[in-house]
C-alpha positions as CSV (number, residue, x, y, z in Angstrom):
1,M,33.9,26.2,-8.7
2,S,30.2,25.5,-8.3
3,N,27.6,27.2,-10.4
4,K,26.5,29.2,-7.3
5,D,30.0,30.5,-6.9
6,K,30.2,31.4,-10.6
7,Y,26.9,33.4,-10.3
8,L,28.0,35.0,-7.1
9,A,31.3,36.0,-8.8
10,M,29.4,37.5,-11.7
11,M,27.3,39.6,-9.3
12,E,30.4,40.7,-7.3
13,E,32.2,41.7,-10.5
14,G,29.1,43.4,-11.9
15,Y,28.6,45.4,-8.7
16,I,32.2,46.6,-8.7
17,E,32.1,47.4,-12.5
18,I,28.9,49.4,-12.0
19,C,30.1,51.2,-8.9
20,E,33.3,52.2,-10.6
21,D,31.7,53.1,-13.9
22,G,30.9,56.7,-13.0
23,N,27.5,56.7,-14.7
24,Y,25.7,55.6,-11.6
25,P,25.6,57.2,-8.1
26,P,27.2,55.2,-5.3
27,M,24.9,52.3,-4.4
28,S,24.6,49.5,-1.9
29,R,24.5,45.9,-2.7
30,L,20.8,45.9,-2.1
31,T,20.3,48.8,-4.6
32,Y,22.4,46.9,-7.1
33,L,20.1,43.8,-6.7
34,S,17.0,46.0,-6.9
35,D,18.1,47.7,-10.1
36,F,20.1,45.0,-11.9
37,I,18.7,41.6,-10.8
38,F,15.1,42.2,-9.6
39,H,14.5,45.0,-12.1
40,F,12.5,47.2,-9.8
41,N,12.2,50.8,-11.1
42,L,11.9,52.9,-7.9
43,Y,14.5,55.7,-8.2
44,D,14.6,55.9,-4.4
45,D,17.5,54.2,-2.6
46,D,15.6,53.6,0.6
47,M,12.7,51.9,-1.2
48,E,15.1,50.0,-3.5
49,E,16.8,48.6,-0.4
50,L,13.5,47.7,1.2
51,F,12.2,46.0,-1.9
52,A,15.4,44.1,-2.4
53,K,15.4,42.9,1.3
54,K,11.8,41.7,0.8
55,A,12.6,40.1,-2.5
56,I,15.5,38.2,-0.9
57,E,13.2,37.0,1.9
58,V,10.7,35.7,-0.7
59,C,13.5,34.1,-2.8
60,E,14.6,32.3,0.4
61,V,11.1,31.1,1.4
62,I,10.3,29.9,-2.1
63,S,13.7,28.1,-2.3
64,K,13.2,26.5,1.1
65,D,9.5,25.8,0.6
66,T,8.7,27.7,3.8
67,A,6.1,30.2,2.5
68,F,3.2,28.9,4.6
69,G,5.2,29.7,7.8
70,Y,6.5,33.0,6.5
71,I,3.0,34.3,5.5
72,K,1.5,33.7,8.9
73,D,2.8,37.2,9.7
74,E,0.4,39.6,8.1
75,E,3.2,42.0,6.9
76,N,5.1,39.1,5.3
77,Y,1.9,37.8,3.7
78,K,1.5,41.2,1.9
79,W,5.1,41.3,0.8
80,Y,5.0,37.7,-0.4
81,L,2.0,38.3,-2.6
82,I,3.4,41.6,-3.9
83,M,6.8,40.0,-4.8
84,C,5.2,37.0,-6.4
85,N,3.4,39.3,-8.8
86,F,6.5,41.2,-9.9
87,P,7.8,39.9,-13.2
88,F,11.1,38.6,-11.7
89,F,9.0,36.1,-9.7
90,A,5.8,35.7,-11.7
91,E,7.7,34.6,-14.8
92,R,9.7,32.0,-12.8
93,I,7.3,30.4,-10.3
94,G,4.6,27.8,-10.5
95,W,2.0,26.5,-8.1
96,S,-0.9,24.0,-8.1
97,S,-3.9,25.2,-6.1
98,S,-2.4,28.4,-4.4
99,I,0.3,31.0,-5.1
100,R,1.1,30.6,-1.4
101,G,2.7,27.3,-2.3
102,A,4.8,28.6,-5.2
103,S,8.0,27.0,-6.2
104,W,10.6,27.9,-8.8
105,D,9.5,26.6,-12.2
106,I,10.5,26.9,-15.8
107,P,7.8,28.9,-17.8
108,F,5.2,26.8,-19.6
109,R,6.5,25.4,-23.0
110,Q,10.0,26.6,-22.4
111,E,13.0,24.3,-21.9
112,K,15.1,26.7,-19.9
113,M,14.7,29.7,-17.6
114,E,15.7,32.9,-19.3
115,F,17.2,35.9,-17.5
116,S,18.5,39.2,-18.8
117,S,20.5,41.8,-16.9
118,C,23.1,44.5,-17.7
119,G,24.6,44.1,-14.3
120,L,26.4,40.8,-14.5
121,F,30.0,40.6,-15.6
122,K,32.7,38.0,-16.2
123,D,36.3,38.9,-16.9
124,H,35.2,42.6,-17.4
125,E,32.7,41.5,-20.1
126,Q,29.1,42.2,-19.6
127,I,26.8,39.1,-19.6
128,D,23.4,40.2,-20.9
129,D,21.5,37.0,-21.3
130,L,21.6,33.8,-19.4
131,E,19.6,30.5,-19.7
132,F,19.3,28.2,-16.7
133,T,18.0,24.7,-16.1
134,L,15.8,24.6,-13.0
135,D,18.7,23.4,-10.8
136,E,20.9,26.2,-12.2
137,W,18.2,28.8,-11.5
138,K,18.0,27.6,-7.9
139,E,21.8,28.0,-7.6
140,F,21.5,31.5,-9.1
141,I,18.9,32.4,-6.5
142,G,21.2,31.0,-3.8
143,A,23.9,33.4,-5.1
144,V,21.4,36.3,-5.1
145,I,20.5,35.6,-1.5
146,E,24.1,35.3,-0.4
147,F,25.1,38.5,-2.3
148,G,22.3,40.4,-0.6
149,K,23.0,39.1,2.8
150,R,26.6,40.3,2.6
151,E,25.1,43.9,2.8
152,E,24.0,43.1,6.3
153,K,27.5,42.2,7.6
């Protein structure tokens, strides 16, 4: 099993655990990502889904290094800049002369990328804190993108 598959399985299990928990209202996969992965605090399902969709788009353009093409559209440009300034992105991207050329990067003076969430599970155990190498982070982001796109099917 690849790292990406492991991370995807943790999200799938987390989504099921949270949906079956009874402490949360029914939620979509996008709302799950919004609340438990991207950590947006919106308390509005429609907006959570919109923000999650845009965050997934930005994750994908950063991962594929296609931001300059993506931001040619004025609406995408706005969302790109908004997302890159949310902590989920801002704490994990780097760039040289322009944020428009951002790439995933381990924060300055740290050896690994850190991530905390109460929404990831493995074997019915909550996984609160994870550390990633840059390559592992990119695989995690790949899993986030795949998980979110399953909503659309």
